[in-house]
C-alpha positions as CSV (number, residue, x, y, z in Angstrom):
1,M,20.1,-38.8,9.3
2,R,20.0,-37.8,5.7
3,S,16.7,-39.7,5.1
4,R,15.1,-37.8,8.0
5,S,16.3,-34.5,6.4
6,V,14.8,-35.6,3.0
7,A,11.6,-36.6,4.7
8,W,11.3,-33.2,6.4
9,S,12.1,-31.4,3.1
10,V,9.4,-33.4,1.3
11,A,6.9,-32.6,4.1
12,A,7.7,-28.9,3.9
13,L,7.3,-28.9,0.1
14,L,3.9,-30.7,0.4
15,S,2.9,-28.2,3.1
16,T,3.8,-25.2,0.9
17,M,2.0,-26.7,-2.1
18,A,-1.1,-27.2,0.0
19,S,-0.9,-23.6,1.2
20,V,-0.7,-22.3,-2.4
21,A,-3.6,-24.5,-3.4
22,L,-5.7,-23.2,-0.5
23,A,-4.8,-19.6,-1.4
24,T,-5.9,-20.3,-5.0
25,D,-9.2,-21.8,-3.8
26,D,-9.9,-18.7,-1.6
27,P,-12.5,-16.5,-3.3
28,L,-11.4,-13.1,-4.6
29,K,-13.7,-10.9,-2.6
30,I,-14.6,-7.6,-4.4
31,C,-17.0,-5.0,-3.0
32,L,-19.3,-3.4,-5.6
33,D,-22.1,-0.8,-5.3
34,E,-25.4,-2.6,-5.9
35,D,-27.0,0.4,-7.7
36,R,-24.6,2.1,-10.0
37,P,-25.6,1.3,-13.6
38,P,-24.0,0.6,-16.0
39,L,-21.0,-0.1,-13.8
40,S,-22.6,-2.5,-11.3
41,M,-26.1,-3.7,-10.6
42,H,-27.6,-6.2,-8.1
43,H,-31.3,-6.3,-8.1
44,R,-33.5,-9.1,-6.7
45,G,-34.8,-11.5,-9.4
46,K,-32.3,-10.3,-12.0
47,P,-28.8,-11.5,-12.8
48,D,-25.9,-9.4,-11.6
49,A,-24.7,-7.1,-14.4
50,G,-22.5,-4.2,-15.3
51,F,-19.0,-3.3,-16.5
52,D,-17.4,-3.8,-13.0
53,V,-19.0,-7.2,-12.7
54,L,-17.6,-8.4,-16.1
55,L,-14.2,-7.0,-15.1
56,A,-14.2,-8.6,-11.7
57,Q,-15.0,-11.9,-13.3
58,A,-12.1,-11.6,-15.7
59,I,-9.7,-10.5,-12.9
60,A,-10.6,-13.5,-10.8
61,E,-10.2,-15.8,-13.7
62,R,-6.7,-14.3,-14.4
63,L,-5.7,-14.9,-10.8
64,G,-7.1,-18.4,-10.8
65,R,-9.5,-17.8,-8.0
66,P,-13.3,-18.0,-7.7
67,L,-15.1,-14.6,-7.4
68,A,-17.2,-13.5,-4.5
69,I,-18.9,-10.1,-4.9
70,Q,-19.9,-8.3,-1.7
71,W,-22.7,-6.0,-2.6
72,F,-23.2,-2.8,-0.7
73,E,-25.4,0.2,-0.8
74,S,-23.8,3.6,-0.6
75,K,-25.8,6.2,1.4
76,L,-24.2,9.4,2.5
77,D,-24.9,10.7,6.0
78,E,-23.3,13.3,8.2
79,D,-20.4,11.0,9.3
80,S,-19.8,8.9,6.3
81,S,-18.4,9.3,2.8
82,P,-17.5,7.0,-0.2
83,Q,-13.9,7.0,1.0
84,L,-14.8,6.0,4.6
85,E,-17.3,3.4,3.5
86,A,-14.8,1.8,1.2
87,N,-12.1,1.8,3.9
88,A,-14.6,0.3,6.4
89,L,-15.5,-2.5,4.1
90,L,-11.9,-3.4,3.5
91,S,-10.8,-3.0,7.0
92,D,-13.6,-5.2,8.3
93,G,-12.6,-7.9,5.8
94,R,-15.8,-7.8,3.9
95,C,-13.7,-7.7,0.7
96,S,-10.1,-7.3,-0.4
97,L,-10.9,-4.8,-3.2
98,V,-13.5,-2.2,-3.8
99,G,-14.2,-1.6,-7.5
100,G,-15.2,1.5,-9.4
101,Y,-13.3,3.7,-7.0
102,A,-12.5,7.3,-8.1
103,L,-8.8,7.7,-8.0
104,T,-8.2,11.2,-6.5
105,R,-5.4,12.3,-4.2
106,D,-7.9,13.3,-1.5
107,S,-9.7,10.0,-1.7
108,L,-6.5,8.1,-0.9
109,V,-5.1,10.1,2.0
110,R,-4.8,8.5,5.4
111,P,-8.3,9.1,7.0
112,G,-8.6,11.8,9.6
113,M,-11.0,9.6,11.5
114,K,-9.8,6.4,13.3
115,T,-13.1,4.6,12.8
116,A,-16.2,4.7,10.5
117,R,-19.5,3.0,10.1
118,L,-20.0,0.3,7.5
119,P,-22.4,1.0,4.7
120,D,-25.4,-1.3,4.4
121,F,-24.2,-4.5,2.7
122,A,-25.7,-7.8,1.7
123,G,-25.9,-10.0,4.8
124,A,-25.5,-7.2,7.3
125,T,-27.0,-7.7,10.7
126,R,-28.4,-5.1,13.1
127,D,-25.1,-5.1,15.0
128,D,-23.2,-4.5,11.7
129,R,-25.3,-1.4,11.2
130,R,-24.4,0.0,14.6
131,R,-20.8,-0.8,15.1
132,R,-17.7,1.2,13.9
133,V,-14.7,-0.2,12.2
134,A,-11.0,0.7,12.8
135,L,-9.7,2.1,9.5
136,G,-6.6,1.2,7.6
137,V,-4.6,2.9,4.8
138,L,-5.8,2.6,1.2
139,A,-3.7,1.7,-1.8
140,P,-4.9,2.0,-5.4
141,S,-4.6,-0.3,-8.4
142,L,-3.8,0.9,-11.8
143,P,-6.8,2.8,-13.3
144,Y,-9.0,0.9,-15.8
145,V,-11.5,3.5,-17.0
146,Y,-11.8,7.3,-17.3
147,S,-14.9,8.9,-15.8
148,P,-15.6,12.4,-17.1
149,M,-18.4,14.9,-16.6
150,T,-20.4,15.6,-19.7
151,V,-23.0,18.2,-20.7
152,V,-26.5,16.7,-21.4
153,L,-29.0,18.7,-23.4
154,G,-32.7,18.9,-23.0
155,P,-35.1,18.7,-26.0
156,K,-35.2,22.5,-26.5
157,A,-31.5,22.7,-26.7
158,S,-30.9,19.6,-28.9
159,G,-28.2,20.3,-31.4
160,R,-26.6,23.1,-29.5
161,K,-22.8,23.0,-30.0
162,I,-21.0,22.8,-26.7
163,G,-17.2,23.1,-26.9
164,D,-16.7,24.7,-23.5
165,I,-18.7,25.6,-20.3
166,G,-19.0,29.1,-21.6
167,D,-21.2,27.8,-24.5
168,L,-23.9,27.2,-21.9
169,A,-24.6,30.9,-21.6
170,G,-28.2,31.7,-22.4
171,L,-29.4,28.2,-21.5
172,R,-31.6,27.3,-18.5
173,L,-29.2,25.2,-16.4
174,V,-30.2,22.6,-13.7
175,I,-27.8,20.9,-11.3
176,E,-27.9,18.9,-8.1
177,S,-26.8,20.9,-5.0
178,G,-23.4,20.1,-3.6
179,S,-22.4,18.0,-6.6
180,L,-19.1,18.4,-8.5
181,G,-21.2,19.7,-11.4
182,D,-22.6,22.4,-9.1
183,A,-19.1,23.6,-8.2
184,I,-18.0,23.7,-11.8
185,L,-21.0,25.7,-13.0
186,M,-21.2,28.0,-10.0
187,T,-17.6,29.0,-10.1
188,F,-17.2,29.3,-13.9
189,D,-15.7,32.6,-15.0
190,K,-16.3,34.2,-11.6
191,G,-19.9,33.1,-11.4
192,R,-21.0,34.2,-14.9
193,L,-23.6,31.4,-15.1
194,I,-25.1,31.7,-11.6
195,D,-28.3,33.5,-12.6
196,S,-29.1,30.7,-15.1
197,I,-28.8,27.8,-12.6
198,T,-31.6,26.0,-10.8
199,H,-30.6,23.8,-7.9
200,L,-32.3,20.5,-7.1
201,V,-31.9,18.3,-4.0
202,P,-30.1,15.1,-4.8
203,G,-32.0,11.9,-4.0
204,R,-35.3,13.9,-3.7
205,D,-35.7,15.7,-7.1
206,D,-35.4,13.9,-10.5
207,L,-32.7,15.8,-12.3
208,L,-32.9,14.1,-15.7
209,G,-36.7,13.8,-15.4
210,A,-36.9,17.6,-15.1
211,L,-34.6,18.0,-18.1
212,Q,-36.6,15.5,-20.1
213,R,-39.8,17.5,-19.4
214,G,-38.3,20.6,-20.9
215,D,-38.2,22.5,-17.6
216,H,-34.5,23.2,-18.2
217,D,-32.1,23.1,-21.1
218,A,-28.9,21.5,-19.9
219,T,-27.0,19.9,-17.0
220,L,-23.5,18.6,-16.2
221,I,-23.3,15.1,-14.9
222,D,-21.1,12.0,-14.8
223,L,-21.0,10.3,-18.2
224,A,-21.9,6.9,-16.9
225,R,-25.0,8.3,-15.3
226,F,-26.2,9.4,-18.7
227,D,-25.4,6.0,-20.1
228,A,-27.6,4.5,-17.5
229,H,-30.4,6.9,-18.3
230,R,-30.2,6.1,-22.0
231,A,-30.3,2.3,-21.3
232,A,-33.4,2.7,-19.1
233,H,-35.1,5.2,-21.5
234,P,-34.3,4.2,-25.1
235,D,-36.7,6.8,-26.4
236,T,-35.3,9.7,-24.3
237,A,-35.4,13.2,-25.7
238,L,-32.2,14.0,-24.0
239,S,-29.1,14.1,-26.1
240,A,-25.3,14.0,-25.5
241,S,-23.4,17.1,-26.3
242,G,-20.2,15.2,-26.9
243,Y,-18.4,17.7,-24.6
244,Y,-16.4,16.3,-21.7
245,Y,-15.2,18.6,-18.9
246,P,-11.4,18.6,-19.0
247,I,-11.0,17.7,-15.3
248,G,-12.0,14.1,-14.8
249,A,-11.1,11.1,-12.6
250,N,-9.9,7.6,-13.4
251,R,-11.6,4.7,-11.7
252,G,-9.8,1.6,-10.5
253,Y,-9.7,-0.8,-7.5
254,V,-8.7,0.2,-4.0
255,G,-7.4,-2.2,-1.3
256,L,-5.5,-1.9,1.9
257,A,-1.8,-0.9,1.7
258,S,-1.0,-4.0,3.8
259,D,-2.2,-6.2,0.9
260,G,0.4,-5.1,-1.6
261,A,0.9,-8.5,-3.2
262,L,-2.8,-8.6,-4.2
263,I,-2.6,-5.1,-5.7
264,E,0.4,-6.1,-7.7
265,A,-1.2,-9.2,-9.0
266,V,-4.4,-7.2,-10.0
267,N,-2.2,-4.6,-11.8
268,K,-0.7,-7.3,-13.9
269,A,-4.1,-8.7,-14.8
270,L,-5.4,-5.3,-15.6
271,S,-2.5,-4.6,-17.9
272,A,-2.9,-7.8,-19.8
273,L,-6.7,-7.4,-20.2
274,A,-6.2,-3.8,-21.4
275,A,-3.6,-4.9,-23.9
276,E,-6.0,-7.5,-25.3
277,G,-8.8,-5.0,-25.7
278,R,-11.0,-6.9,-23.3
279,I,-11.7,-4.0,-20.8
280,A,-13.0,-1.8,-23.7
281,E,-15.1,-4.8,-24.8
282,F,-16.6,-5.1,-21.3
283,G,-17.6,-1.5,-21.6
284,R,-19.4,-2.1,-24.8
285,Q,-21.2,-5.1,-23.4
286,A,-22.4,-3.1,-20.4
287,G,-23.6,-0.1,-22.4
288,L,-20.9,2.1,-21.0
289,T,-19.2,4.8,-23.1
290,Y,-15.8,3.5,-22.4
291,L,-12.9,5.9,-22.3
292,P,-9.4,4.6,-21.4
293,P,-7.5,6.0,-18.4
294,R,-5.8,9.3,-18.8
295,E,-2.9,11.0,-17.1
296,P,-2.6,11.8,-14.3
297,A,-3.5,8.4,-13.0
298,I,-4.5,9.9,-9.7
299,L,-6.2,13.3,-9.9
300,G,-4.8,16.1,-7.6
301,D,-6.8,18.8,-5.8
302,V,-10.0,18.8,-7.8
303,W,-11.6,21.9,-6.2
304,T,-8.5,24.0,-6.7
305,K,-8.3,23.0,-10.3
306,I,-12.0,23.9,-10.8
307,I,-11.7,27.3,-9.1
308,Q,-8.6,28.2,-11.0
309,R,-10.4,27.6,-14.3
């Protein structure tokens, strides 16, 4: 009787070991935007690149799992948003984590919609583009990079000292309609800058191109976007002001709340990589102006903060 019990114990142990080995062999699936330089880039005929690619590789290595990147293309339409797209990808099992996610309170709330469409992703079929996915609840990882807005100066304003938004007075400003930068500039000091602002249509007009031509003097955009512009145009006449708008968001991973064990393991890996200075090094390798995460880890009501300023 005892030998049978031992045999069952050995069998159970072997079964458990096999399950652990299988879990270790399972790829760590991370969704990344295919066209968000210098964070993540996936272009035909070129190797995958970017800060989030390097970080994802290091996270997978820490967890002892192979990495599988699910590339997707983010396109906003009337019934989608970055939050809903990320949730749909996760809830559909396309990946276990979405990288480069802006950690704000409103981007992590339980979605008001029960279903959402998937964004276009590598390998998507016609049916994938039509169907809707039942949504889950999102849970964030620790943040791994701070993503601020910065003032970029055109050639005619080069050298202008910018220590606050008020220092933009007297300059010809250009901004994309509906953007965070638009809200900041339009509401500053009860609309003091409104008459100096030209609005462009995102996706149709070339914001930085218009600034480069000297049609305008300054804009307010995400710092990583300006990093991408400088990498693509080494001889650009645009210059960094060095000013960062004080309300910015951290970026991190987001997964489903039901996958808490994975989020915990990723947090441990992120903490170790940050302590070793490797995350900052990934930023340098990717051409990203790396800024470490800041408090609060998850930004509160962005619009109220902007209006109150």
